[in-house]
N, C-alpha and C positions, 0 to 999 in steps of 0.2 A: 367737451367735458371740462369741468372746473379745474383750476390749478390747485386749489387747496380748499379745505373745509374747516371752519371755525365754529365751535359749538358751545353755547352757554351750558354749564354743567347743571346748575340748579333749575328745576322745573322742566327743562327740556329732556335731560337724560334721567334725572332722579327727582322724585317728588319730596320736597323738604318742608312743605307747609305745616304738616302735623307736628313733626318734632320741633319746628321753630315756634309754633303757637304754644306748645307744651312748655318749652323752655322759658318763653316770655311770661307765661302765667306763673310758673314756679318762681321766677326772679321777682315778679311783682308781689307774690305772697311773702317772700323772704323780706322784701323791703318794708311792706306794710306792717309786718309783725314786729319790726324793730324801730321804725321811724314815723309811721303814720303816712299822711298824704305826701306825695312826691312833688317837688318843684321841677323846673326844666332840667337842672343839672342832675338831679337824682333820676329822672326818667331816662336821661342819656346813659347814666351808669347802669340802670336796669337793662337797657338794650344791649350794652356791652357785655354785661354778665350773662344775659340770655344767649348772646351769640357765641360766647366761649363754650357754654354748655351744649348748644346744638352742634357746633363744629366737633366737639369731642364725641358726641353721640354718633354723628355721621361717620367719623373716622373708624368707629367700631363695626359699622355695617350699614349698608343702605339697600333699598329695594329699587332696582332699575325699572324704568317704564317698559312696557311691553315692546318687544322688537328692537330694543336698543342694541343688544349685543350683535344681532344679525346685521343691523344697519351699519354699525361701526366696522365689522369685519368686511363687509362689502365695500365700504368707503375707502379701503386701502387701495382700490383701483384708481381713485381720484388722485392721490398723492398725500401730502402731509395733512393729518387731522390734528387740530389743536384745540385743547380745552380752554375756554375763557371763563373765568369765575372771579367773584369778589371775595371768595373764601381764601384763607391763608394757604400758602403752598404746601406746608406739611400736612394739612388736613386733606387737601385735594389729592395729593400723591398717595396718602393712606387709603382714601376711598377707591382710587384706581387699583391699588394692590388688592384690597379686599374683594372688589368686584372682578378682579382678573382682567381688567380692560387696559392695563398699562401697555401691553404689547401692541394695542391698536392705536395708541396715541403718540404722536411725534413730539409733543411738547405741551406745556401748561403755561398760560398767562394768568396771573392771579393778583390778589390784592397787593402783594409785595411789589410786583412790577408796576401796578397802577400808581402807587405812591412815588416810585422812582421815576416814572415817566411823565409826571406833571399833575397827578391826582385828577385825571378825567378819564372816563371810559373811552372817549375817542382816542386819546393818547395811548391807551392800552391796546386798542385795536390796531393802531399804527405800529406799535411795538411788536405786536403779534405778526404783522406782515414782514417786518424786518427779520424776525426769528425764522420764519419759514423760508424767506429769501436766502438765508444763509445755507439752506440745504439744497435749493434748486432755484432756477429762475422763476420768478413769481410775478404775475400781473394782479394787483389788488382788485382791479375791475373784473377779473375772471375768478375771484375767490368768493366763496359763499359763506355767509354767516347764518346760523340757525339760532334764533333767540325768541323769547316769549314776552318781553316787556317793552313798552313803548319807547322808553328812553334808550334801551339797548338797540332797538331797531333803528331809531333815528341817528344815534351816534355812530353805529356801524355804517350806515348809508353816507353820513357826512365824511367818514374816513375813506369812502370810495368803494366799499365792498358791495356785492350783490347780497340781498338780504331776503330770507324766507322766514316768516313768522310761524311759530309752532304753538298751538293751543292758545293763541292770543285772542282777546275779544275782537269781534269783527271790525269795530270802528278803529281799533289799533292796528289790526292786520292790514288795513288799507294803506298804512304808511310803508309797508314792505313791497318788494317786487312781486312776491307771491306768498301764499299761506297754506298750511296743512293743519289738520286737526290733531295729528299724532305722527310720531316717528314710525310706529308699527306699520310695516308694509310699504314704506316709502321707497320707491325705486330710484336709482341714481339718474336714470334718463328723465324721470319725472321731475327730479330735483333741479336738473339743468334747465328744464323747460320753465319751471316755476320761477327760477332766478333770472330768466331772460337770456340764457346762454346758448339757446338753440334757435336756428332760423325759424321764423314764423311764430315765435312765442308771444309776440305782441309787445315786447318790452324793448326799450332803447338799448 
């Protein structure tokens, strides 16, 4: 069985595409009504404005993907479960409280920690391993990351974690040790096998 489980919050546990798209569209409308066409700097400001609005919306309430609550409750058998996210800590902790998942989570690694640890997702994953190791002995090579984006999958693997892609395009999922279409119904024994932690799973 894995030593620990690290899960990307956005898209793996909650679907944030719609609120983010809506926030970006609203920010673009606000900008165009006052300034006209945006240059590169203004587009960056639009993105920051949109992110503030979407994070506020998410802190007020989110819809979990099917089966997430059951999976996280069962995952307590593994050991520490850590949320990894690029969202600010206060937003993430608010979302965990709203969804009543905070009792299932041993800790959160977020955008604040990413900046403090060298501004790279790989450093964020390495910092996450340190945080879990403070609670119990941890082998990074026996800890599993669940993520959906190619850069997250690659960076987690480079940091030494076992990686399982969730709802990732098939060509990107090939970069991971294993892949699943959804969290819903995922058994811990199957997760270990997908990550290559059980004999005969076919992974190194």
